[in-house]
C-alpha positions, 0 to 999 in steps of 0.5 A: 932648377926652379921654374915659376908657372901660372896655372889655367884651370878649366882650359878646353886642352892641357898644355904647357906653352906661353908666358904670364910675366915672367911665369911659364903657363900651363893650362889644365882641363881639370878644375881646381878642386882638391889640388886636381888641378895643381896635379895636372899641371905638375903632370903636363909640365913633366910630360912637355920637358920631357922627364918623368913626374917624379922629377917635378916637385911643387915648392909653393903656391898649392892652392895658388894660380901661380906656383914655383916648381923644382925640376931635377936638372939631372933628369934630362939632358937639354932641360933648359932648351925644352923650358925656352922653347915653351915660353916661346910657343 
């Protein structure tokens, strides 16, 4: 499943919730230096969806706030429902 996300680096706390346009917002405390914010966002998204980090892969947007990630659908049951809940939070 491909999921567009919007990363907010430098946030006071790390969380995946809300939407920005059609993208899921992932706020991370890490700064956007040397890919730290991207890695933190992928880890936060995996935690929020209840999947392992290795099941979340960056497809595009390594240096952008807007990213496209792929989540292995076989990794968890009810993934779409959890994703919808995060968007509504």
